[in-house]
C-alpha positions in Angstrom: -12.3 -20.2 -13.0 -8.7 -20.8 -11.9 -7.6 -19.8 -7.9 -4.8 -17.2 -8.3 -1.4 -18.1 -7.0 0.1 -16.2 -4.1 1.1 -14.2 -2.3 3.9 -13.2 -4.1 6.7 -10.7 -3.2 9.1 -8.4 -6.0 12.3 -8.4 -4.3 13.4 -5.4 -6.3 12.5 -3.0 -3.1 13.9 -5.2 -1.1 17.2 -5.9 -1.7 20.5 -4.4 -0.3 23.6 -4.5 1.5 23.0 -5.9 4.7 21.8 -9.0 5.6 19.2 -10.7 5.2 18.8 -8.3 1.6 21.9 -9.1 0.2 21.8 -13.3 -1.0 19.5 -15.2 -2.4 19.3 -17.6 0.3 19.1 -14.9 3.3 16.5 -12.6 1.1 14.4 -15.9 0.4 14.5 -16.9 4.2 13.3 -13.4 4.9 10.4 -13.8 2.8 9.3 -17.2 3.2 9.0 -16.7 7.2 6.5 -13.6 6.9 4.1 -16.1 4.2 4.6 -15.5 1.1 4.6 -18.3 -2.0 6.9 -17.1 -4.6 9.4 -14.1 -5.5 9.3 -12.0 -8.6 13.0 -11.6 -9.4 14.9 -8.6 -10.4 17.5 -9.2 -12.9 20.2 -6.3 -12.2 21.6 -7.4 -8.7 23.3 -10.3 -9.5 23.7 -11.2 -5.6 20.3 -12.6 -6.4 20.3 -13.6 -9.6 22.9 -13.9 -12.5 20.7 -13.2 -16.0 23.9 -14.3 -18.5 24.5 -17.1 -16.4 20.4 -18.2 -16.0 19.7 -17.8 -19.8 23.3 -20.2 -20.4 22.8 -22.6 -18.0 19.8 -24.9 -17.0 22.2 -25.7 -14.0 22.3 -22.2 -12.9 18.6 -22.5 -12.9 17.9 -25.6 -11.3 20.4 -24.2 -8.3 18.3 -21.0 -8.4 15.0 -23.1 -8.0 16.9 -25.6 -5.5 17.6 -22.7 -3.3 14.4 -20.8 -3.4 12.7 -24.3 -2.7 14.5 -25.1 0.3 12.1 -22.0 2.0 9.0 -23.5 0.0 9.0 -20.6 -2.9 8.8 -20.4 -6.3 9.8 -17.9 -9.0 6.5 -16.1 -10.2 8.6 -14.1 -13.3 11.7 -12.4 -13.5 11.8 -8.7 -14.0 13.9 -6.6 -16.4 11.9 -3.2 -16.0 15.3 -1.3 -15.9 16.7 -2.9 -19.0 13.1 -2.5 -20.4 12.6 0.8 -20.1 16.1 1.5 -21.9 15.1 0.1 -25.3 13.0 3.5 -25.9 14.8 6.6 -24.4 13.7 10.2 -24.9 16.6 12.4 -25.6 15.5 14.4 -22.5 15.9 11.3 -20.1 19.3 10.1 -21.3 21.4 11.3 -18.4 19.0 10.2 -15.5 18.5 6.6 -17.7 21.9 5.8 -18.2 22.2 4.8 -14.2 20.1 2.1 -15.3 22.7 0.4 -17.5 26.7 -0.3 -17.0 29.2 2.6 -17.6 30.7 1.2 -20.2 27.7 2.5 -22.6 26.9 5.7 -20.8 26.2 8.4 -23.1 26.1 5.9 -26.0 22.5 5.8 -26.2 22.9 3.4 -29.5 25.0 1.1 -27.3 23.2 1.1 -24.3 20.0 0.1 -26.4 22.0 -2.5 -28.2 23.0 -4.0 -23.8 19.1 -3.3 -23.4 18.3 -5.6 -26.3 20.6 -8.2 -24.8 19.2 -8.4 -22.1 15.9 -8.8 -22.5 16.6 -12.0 -24.9 18.8 -13.2 -22.1 15.5 -12.9 -20.0 13.5 -14.6 -22.8 16.4 -17.5 -22.5 16.5 -17.4 -18.3 12.3 -17.4 -18.4 12.5 -20.5 -20.5 15.3 -22.7 -18.5 13.5 -21.7 -15.3 10.1 -22.6 -16.8 8.1 -19.7 -16.5 5.7 -18.5 -18.8 5.5 -15.0 -18.1 7.8 -12.3 -17.8 7.3 -8.4 -16.1 8.7 -5.5 -17.7 8.8 -1.6 -18.9 8.0 -0.7 -22.6 10.3 2.5 -22.3 9.5 6.0 -24.0 10.0 8.0 -27.2 6.7 10.2 -27.0 6.2 10.6 -23.1 7.2 14.0 -23.6 4.7 15.1 -25.8 1.4 13.5 -23.5 0.1 16.6 -23.4 -1.0 18.6 -26.3 0.9 21.9 -25.5 1.6 23.1 -27.9 -0.2 21.6 -30.3 1.3 17.7 -31.3 2.0 17.9 -35.1 0.2 15.3 -37.0 2.2 11.8 -37.4 4.2 12.3 -34.3 2.4 9.8 -31.7 2.1 7.3 -34.6 5.9 7.9 -35.5 6.6 7.6 -31.8 4.5 3.2 -31.5 6.5 2.5 -35.2 9.6 2.7 -33.6 8.6 1.4 -30.8 7.1 -1.7 -32.0 10.1 -1.9 -34.3 12.4 -2.1 -31.8 10.3 -4.8 -29.6 9.1 -7.2 -32.5 12.6 -9.0 -32.5 12.4 -9.0 -28.6 8.8 -10.4 -28.7 9.9 -13.0 -31.2 12.5 -14.2 -28.8 9.9 -14.8 -25.7 7.5 -16.7 -28.7 10.7 -19.1 -29.1 11.4 -19.4 -25.3 7.4 -19.9 -24.9 6.7 -16.8 -22.3 4.7 -13.6 -22.6 5.9 -10.5 -22.0 4.1 -8.5 -19.5 4.3 -4.8 -19.8 3.8 -2.5 -16.7 1.0 -0.4 -17.9 2.8 2.7 -16.0 3.3 6.7 -16.4 6.9 7.9 -17.7 6.3 4.9 -20.7 4.6 4.6 -24.0 2.6 1.9 -23.0 0.8 3.6 -19.8 -3.0 3.1 -19.8 -5.3 0.9 -22.3 -5.3 2.9 -25.2 -1.6 3.4 -25.2 -1.5 -0.6 -25.2 -3.9 -1.1 -27.5 -1.9 1.2 -30.1 1.2 -0.3 -29.4 -0.6 -3.8 -29.7 -1.5 -3.1 -33.0 1.8 -1.7 -34.4 3.4 -5.5 -33.3 0.8 -6.8 -35.5 -0.9 -7.9 -32.3 1.7 -10.5 -31.6 0.5 -13.3 -29.3 3.2 -12.1 -26.4 2.4 -8.8 -25.9 0.6 -9.2 -22.6 -0.4 -7.1 -19.3 1.0 -6.4 -16.3 -2.0 -4.9 -14.2 -1.0 -2.6 -11.0 -4.1 -0.6 -9.9 -2.3 1.7 -8.4 -0.8 3.7 -11.3 -4.5 3.4 -12.3 -5.5 5.3 -9.4 -2.8 7.9 -9.6 -4.5 8.5 -13.6 -8.4 8.6 -12.2 -8.6 5.3 -14.8 -11.6 2.9 -14.0 -9.2 -0.2 -12.9 -12.1 -2.4 -12.6 -13.5 -1.7 -16.0 -9.9 -1.7 -17.0 -9.9 -5.5 -16.2 -13.3 -6.2 -18.3 -11.8 -4.7 -21.6 -8.2 -6.3 -20.9 -8.5 -9.3 -19.1 -7.3 -11.7 -22.0 -3.9 -10.0 -22.3 -3.6 -9.6 -18.2 -0.9 -12.4 -17.4 1.0 -10.5 -14.5 -0.1 -8.7 -11.2 1.6 -6.4 -9.1 -0.6 -5.6 -5.5 -0.1 -2.3 -4.9 -1.9 0.3 -3.5 -2.7 4.1 -3.6 -5.0 7.0 -2.7 -5.7 10.1 -4.8 -7.2 13.0 -2.6 -7.0 16.2 -4.7 -6.6 19.4 -3.1 -7.1 23.2 -3.9 -3.6 23.4 -5.1 -2.9 19.9 -7.1 -4.5 17.3 -9.0 -2.8 14.3 -11.2 -0.1 16.1 -12.1 1.2 17.1 -8.5 3.2 20.2 -9.2 6.3 18.3 -8.7 6.2 17.7 -5.1 7.8 14.9 -3.1 6.0 12.1 -2.9 4.3 13.0 0.7 2.5 16.1 -0.2 1.3 14.6 -3.6 -2.1 14.2 -4.3 -1.5 10.8 -5.6 1.0 8.7 -3.6 1.5 4.5 -3.6 0.3 3.2 -0.3 1.2 0.4 1.7 -1.5 -2.9 1.1 -4.7 -1.7 3.4 -3.3 1.9 3.9 -4.8 2.9 0.1 -8.2 3.2 -1.8 -7.4 0.2 -4.0 -10.5 -1.9 -3.6 -8.6 -5.3 -3.9 -11.9 -7.5 -2.7 -13.5 -6.6 -6.2 -10.1 -7.2 -8.2 -9.5 -10.4 -6.7 -13.2 -11.2 -7.8 -13.0 -9.9 -11.2 -9.6 -11.7 -12.1 -11.0 -15.1 -10.8 -14.2 -15.0 -12.9 -11.6 -14.3 -15.9 -9.2 -17.2 -15.1 -6.4 -14.9 -14.5 -3.6 -17.6 -14.3 -0.8 -16.1 -12.9 0.9 -15.0 -9.3 -0.5 -12.1 -6.8 2.2 -10.3 -6.5 3.1 -7.7 -4.0 5.1 -4.6 -5.2 5.6 -2.2 -1.8 6.1 1.3 -2.1 4.9 3.8 0.6 6.5 7.2 1.6 5.5 6.5 5.0 5.5 3.3 6.2 8.6 1.0 7.1 9.2 -1.5 3.9 9.8 -4.4 6.2 6.1 -3.7 8.5 4.8 -3.6 4.3 5.8 -6.6 3.3 4.8 -8.1 6.4 1.2 -6.9 6.5 1.0 -7.5 2.8 1.5 -10.8 2.9 -1.4 -11.5 5.3 -3.5 -8.9 3.2 -3.0 -11.0 -0.1 -3.8 -14.2 1.3 -6.7 -12.6 3.0 -8.0 -11.5 -0.9 -7.6 -15.0 -2.6 -10.7 -16.6 -3.4 -10.3 -20.4 -3.5 -12.9 -20.7 -6.5 -16.1 -22.6 -6.0 -16.5 -26.4 -8.0 -20.1 -26.4 -8.4 -22.8 -23.8 -8.3 -24.2 -22.4 -5.0 -28.1 -23.2 -5.6 -27.2 -26.8 -7.3 -29.3 -28.3 -4.4 -32.5 -26.7 -5.8 -31.7 -27.7 -9.2 -33.9 -30.1 -11.6 -32.7 -32.8 -13.6 -32.6 -31.7 -17.6 -35.7 -33.1 -19.8 -36.3 -31.4 -23.1 -40.3 -32.4 -22.9 -40.5 -30.8 -19.4 -38.8 -27.8 -20.7 -40.8 -27.6 -23.3 -43.7 -27.9 -21.2 -42.9 -25.0 -19.2 -42.7 -22.8 -22.0 -45.8 -23.4 -23.2 -44.8 -25.1 -26.4 
C-alpha cells in the first residue's frame, strides 16, 4: 500500500488580479501558509505559468520549481482542462467555448482545435521537463447533446462520435507516451468521458492506450447518482489523479439530476466545500490507499455558498486529517506463528 501525497490545491479557482493571487510567488506563499504541500497548475494564466516556455526550457521549469520550493511546495500536475475541452466541441457550443481560446482563432473551429492540440503537446513536453508523471485534462465532447435518447439516437451515432474523439486524441496520447506522462481525464458532465462506461468506450477506441487514465472526482459522481466507492473498485488501476471536492444531492418535488436550468444555489445537486457535502472521504481515502493510488490528493474548491479562501483554509486541514499513513505490518502480527509445513498439515488433518 502507498501513503497518498497531500494536501495539494488546484489553483485555477483562486488565480486573480489582486495580490497574492496574481503571481506565482504570491499564490505559492498563500497556499503554503494554509498548509498545502503541492499545487495543481493551470496552464492558461501566464502570470503563474508560461506553458510554451516550460515546454521549451528546462531552465524555466527549474525556476518555477525553485519558486515553489522556497515555500515548501511541489507541483502535483499541470492542468489543461480548458484546452482539452477544445479538442472536441459540438457546434452547438462553439460560441461559448471560443472564450477558452485566443481571439485569433475565434469563429474558426479547425484553427481552434489545432491550437488546442498544440497546447496539449506542449503540456506533454512541459510535464516531462518538470519531472511529472500525471497530467489533468478534459476530453471534450461531440456526443453530449445526445446524452438523453430522445428523439431516438440513430444507430452508430455514438460509435462515430467516439471514433472521431479517439482519432483526435491518439496523437496527443502518443506525445504524452514519449514524455512518460499519463493523461488523466476528469470524468465530468459536459464531456464525452463522464462516467465509467464512457471511459471504457473511449479506452477501447484508443486501443487501450497506456497513457489514457482517470482523474477521480467524486463530486461529479454524486451529481450523477453514481456509486463512487464501487467506481474505485472497478477502475482503481486507471486512477492517477484525484480531486478532493465535496458535493450534495438533495432531490425535491420539483427537480432532480437535470436540475431544471436553475442557478447553482437552487439545484438539488450542488458542489460544496470539503466537509459541507455528502461525500464519504474516509472511505475514499481508505480505498485509494488499499489500491496503491500513487498520486496526490488535490483540493478543487467550488461552492456557491462559502467564501473560497475559507474553503481553501478548511480544505487543507480536512485533507490532512484524511490522509492515511499506511501500516508496514499486520495488526495481529503479535499473535502470529512461525511457518511450518508439517505443523500446517497436522492442523489440516492431512
